[in-house]
C-alpha positions in Angstrom: -39.1 26.8 -32.5 -41.7 26.8 -29.8 -44.3 24.3 -30.1 -48.1 25.3 -29.5 -49.7 23.4 -26.8 -52.6 21.3 -27.9 -55.9 22.5 -26.6 -57.4 20.2 -23.9 -60.1 17.9 -24.9 -63.8 19.2 -24.5 -64.9 17.8 -21.2 -68.1 15.8 -21.0 -70.7 16.8 -18.4 -72.1 14.3 -16.1 -74.9 14.8 -13.5 -74.1 13.1 -10.2 -76.3 12.9 -7.1 -74.4 12.1 -3.9 -75.5 10.3 -0.8 -76.5 13.7 0.9 -79.0 14.5 -1.9 -76.9 17.2 -3.7 -76.8 17.1 -7.4 -73.6 18.0 -9.2 -72.7 18.6 -12.9 -69.2 17.2 -13.0 -66.8 17.6 -16.0 -65.0 14.5 -16.8 -61.4 14.9 -18.2 -58.9 12.4 -19.6 -56.3 13.8 -17.1 -56.6 14.7 -13.5 -57.6 18.2 -13.0 -58.9 20.3 -10.1 -62.4 19.1 -8.9 -64.6 22.0 -9.6 -68.2 21.0 -9.5 -71.6 22.9 -9.9 -73.7 22.4 -7.0 -77.4 22.6 -6.8 -79.7 22.8 -3.8 -81.4 19.5 -3.3 -85.1 18.9 -3.7 -84.7 15.1 -3.4 -85.4 15.0 0.2 -87.3 17.2 2.6 -85.0 20.1 4.0 -85.4 21.3 7.6 -84.3 24.6 9.1 -80.6 24.7 10.1 -79.7 24.9 13.6 -78.6 28.3 15.1 -75.0 28.2 16.4 -74.8 28.6 20.2 -74.7 32.3 21.2 -74.9 33.8 17.6 -76.9 36.8 17.5 -78.4 39.3 14.9 -75.5 41.7 15.7 -73.0 38.9 14.7 -74.8 38.4 11.3 -74.8 42.3 10.6 -71.0 42.2 11.4 -70.5 39.3 9.0 -72.5 41.0 6.4 -70.4 44.1 6.6 -67.2 42.1 6.3 -68.3 40.1 3.1 -69.7 43.3 1.6 -66.4 45.2 2.1 -64.4 42.3 0.6 -66.8 42.0 -2.3 -66.7 45.7 -3.2 -62.9 45.5 -3.6 -62.8 42.3 -5.6 -61.9 42.1 -9.3 -65.1 40.1 -10.0 -67.2 43.1 -8.7 -65.3 45.6 -10.7 -65.6 43.5 -13.8 -69.3 43.3 -13.3 -69.6 47.0 -12.9 -67.9 47.4 -16.2 -70.3 45.1 -17.7 -73.2 47.2 -16.4 -71.6 50.3 -17.6 -71.1 49.0 -21.1 -74.7 47.7 -21.5 -76.3 50.4 -19.2 -79.1 51.3 -21.6 -80.2 47.7 -22.1 -80.0 46.9 -18.3 -81.9 50.1 -17.4 -84.6 49.6 -19.9 -85.1 46.1 -18.6 -84.9 47.1 -14.9 -87.6 49.6 -15.3 -89.9 46.6 -15.9 -88.9 44.8 -12.8 -91.1 45.1 -9.8 -89.9 42.2 -7.6 -86.9 40.0 -6.9 -87.3 36.4 -6.0 -84.3 34.6 -4.2 -84.3 30.9 -4.2 -81.9 28.5 -2.5 -79.7 31.1 -0.8 -78.7 28.8 2.0 -78.4 29.4 5.7 -76.3 32.7 6.5 -76.0 31.9 10.3 -74.3 28.6 9.6 -71.3 30.3 8.0 -71.7 29.1 4.4 -69.4 31.3 2.6 -71.0 31.1 -0.9 -74.4 32.3 0.7 -72.7 35.5 1.9 -71.0 36.1 -1.4 -74.2 35.6 -3.4 -76.1 37.9 -1.0 -73.7 40.8 -1.3 -73.4 40.3 -5.1 -77.3 40.5 -5.3 -77.3 43.7 -3.2 -74.8 45.4 -5.4 -76.6 44.3 -8.6 -79.9 45.8 -7.3 -78.2 49.0 -6.4 -76.6 49.2 -9.9 -80.1 48.8 -11.4 -81.5 51.4 -9.0 -83.7 48.8 -7.3 -84.0 48.5 -3.6 -86.2 47.0 -0.9 -89.0 49.1 0.8 -87.8 51.5 3.5 -84.1 51.2 2.5 -82.4 54.4 1.2 -80.2 54.0 -1.9 -78.4 56.4 -4.2 -80.1 58.2 -6.8 -78.9 60.4 -9.9 -80.5 63.3 -11.7 -81.7 60.9 -14.4 -82.7 57.9 -12.2 -84.4 57.7 -8.8 -84.2 54.3 -7.0 -87.3 52.3 -7.2 -88.8 50.3 -4.4 -88.8 46.6 -5.3 -90.4 43.8 -3.3 -87.8 41.2 -2.5 -88.7 37.7 -1.5 -86.4 35.0 -0.2 -87.2 31.3 0.1 -85.1 28.3 1.4 -86.4 25.6 3.6 -83.2 25.7 5.6 -83.6 29.2 6.8 -83.8 29.3 10.6 -85.3 32.1 12.7 -82.1 34.1 12.8 -81.6 33.9 9.1 -85.2 35.2 8.7 -84.8 38.0 11.2 -81.6 39.1 9.4 -83.1 39.1 5.9 -86.1 40.9 7.2 -83.7 43.4 8.7 -82.5 44.1 5.3 -86.1 44.7 4.0 -86.6 41.3 2.4 -89.8 39.2 2.9 -89.1 35.6 3.8 -91.7 33.1 2.4 -92.3 29.5 3.0 -91.7 26.7 0.3 -93.3 26.7 -2.2 -94.9 30.1 -2.0 -92.1 32.0 -4.0 -92.8 30.0 -7.2 -96.2 31.5 -7.4 -94.7 35.0 -7.1 -92.7 34.7 -10.0 -93.9 36.9 -13.1 -92.5 38.4 -16.3 -91.5 41.5 -14.2 -89.3 39.4 -11.9 -85.6 39.4 -11.4 -85.0 35.7 -10.4 -81.9 35.0 -8.4 -81.3 31.3 -8.2 -77.6 30.3 -8.5 -76.9 26.6 -8.3 -80.3 25.4 -7.8 -81.0 21.8 -8.7 -82.0 21.4 -12.3 -85.6 20.3 -11.6 -86.2 23.3 -9.1 -84.5 25.7 -11.6 -86.8 24.6 -14.4 -89.9 24.9 -12.1 -89.0 28.5 -11.4 -88.5 29.4 -14.9 -91.6 27.6 -16.1 -93.8 29.8 -14.0 -93.1 32.8 -16.1 -90.3 34.2 -18.2 -88.6 36.4 -15.7 -87.2 39.8 -17.1 -83.8 39.0 -15.5 -82.3 35.8 -14.1 -79.1 35.0 -12.3 -78.6 31.4 -12.3 -76.6 28.3 -13.6 -75.7 28.5 -17.2 -78.7 26.9 -19.1 -76.4 25.5 -21.6 -74.9 23.4 -18.9 -78.4 22.2 -17.8 -79.2 21.3 -21.4 -75.9 19.3 -21.7 -76.6 17.2 -18.7 -76.8 13.4 -19.2 -80.4 12.1 -19.1 -79.6 8.6 -17.9 -80.9 5.3 -19.2 -83.0 4.6 -16.0 -85.1 7.8 -16.6 -85.7 6.7 -20.2 -87.2 3.5 -18.8 -89.3 5.6 -16.5 -91.7 7.4 -18.7 -92.7 9.9 -16.0 -89.1 10.9 -15.3 -88.0 11.0 -18.8 -91.1 13.2 -19.9 -90.2 15.6 -17.0 -86.7 15.9 -18.0 -87.7 16.6 -21.6 -90.1 19.3 -20.3 -87.3 20.9 -18.3 -85.0 20.9 -21.4 -87.8 22.7 -23.3 -88.1 25.3 -20.6 -84.4 26.1 -20.6 -84.3 26.2 -24.5 -87.3 28.6 -24.6 -85.7 30.9 -22.2 -82.3 30.9 -23.9 -84.0 31.7 -27.2 -85.5 34.9 -25.6 -82.3 35.8 -23.8 -80.0 35.5 -26.7 -81.6 37.8 -29.3 -80.3 41.0 -30.5 -82.6 42.9 -28.0 -81.5 40.8 -25.1 -78.5 39.1 -23.8 -76.7 36.7 -21.5 -73.2 36.6 -20.0 -71.2 34.4 -17.8 -70.2 35.9 -14.5 -66.4 36.5 -14.1 -64.3 34.2 -11.9 -64.3 35.0 -8.4 -60.9 34.4 -6.7 -62.3 33.8 -3.1 -65.1 31.3 -3.9 -66.2 29.2 -6.8 -69.9 30.2 -6.7 -69.6 32.2 -9.9 -68.6 29.2 -11.9 -71.2 28.1 -14.4 -73.3 31.1 -13.4 -74.9 33.5 -15.9 -76.8 36.7 -16.0 -79.7 36.8 -18.4 -81.9 39.7 -19.3 -84.7 40.4 -21.8 -85.5 43.8 -23.2 -89.2 44.2 -23.0 -89.6 47.1 -25.3 -87.8 45.3 -28.2 -89.7 42.0 -27.2 -93.0 43.7 -27.8 -91.8 45.1 -31.2 -90.7 41.6 -32.3 -94.1 40.2 -31.4 -95.8 42.9 -33.4 -93.5 42.2 -36.5 -94.3 38.5 -36.3 -98.1 39.3 -36.0 -97.9 41.4 -39.2 -96.1 38.6 -41.1 
C-alpha cells in the first residue's frame, strides 16, 4: 500500500531588511528548501540613477526588448495569462473601459541588464494590448467590437538613467521624477507595482483605489511580522497599522462577486511572478452596490 505524503507545514513569513536596504518577505521552513524570496524596491535610503554601461545605446535596448518580448510571447506563463483574460473577458473589458492611465512604479533600470525588469515590462505591454489600451502615438490592434484606446502611461523609479528614460519615452511612456507619480494615481488607474517595498506599495494604494493593480499579493503584506521594535516606536507602529488597513480595504473591494483577484502563474525563466497578483474592480457593479447600501 502506498503511503500518502504528509503535506509540508505552513511556512511562516518573516520580513527581513538586508544591508543594501532591500526588504524581503522570507518563508521559514523546518527543512531546507530553495531560497525564493519576495523582493521590494527599497525606500529606506536615497536611490540614485544607475550608471550607463560603456558603449550601450538606445538601439541596444531596442534589440534587448525585442528579444525578451519574443521569449515572453512563447512562454507558458503568457499563454496561461491569455487564457485568464479570455475566461474573464467581460469583467476585464468592463473594468478597462474605466482606465485612463497606467502608473509604473519601481521597474528598475533596463540598461543595467536586470532580467526581472525586462520580463515585467513585456508582461505589462501584453496586458495593456489585451485590454485594448496603448500609449499615445503607438498603433495597436483593434477588433470590430473594440477599438484601442489611448492611455497615458507614466513610469517612475529613481534609478532610471538617461538611457532608460530615452527608451521608455521611445515606447510612448512619460517618465516622471519621484514622487510625482503618486499624485497621478486615481480610481481610473492601472497600477503596475510588482515587488515594491510594503511601505511604498501602501503609499501608492492609499492615494486612491486603482481600478486595476498588478503587485505583490496583499495577503503576503498583511501576514508580515510587525516586529517588537516598531511596537515600542509609536510612529512606526501606527504607520504599519495604517498600511495594513490600506491593504485590507483594497482586498475587500477586489474580492467581491463583482471584482476579483488572481495570482500570476509561475514563470519558468524568472521568479518575478512569485507572490504577484492581478487585482481588478468592476466599476459598474461597484456603483450598484453603493446604491444598494444607500437604500438600506
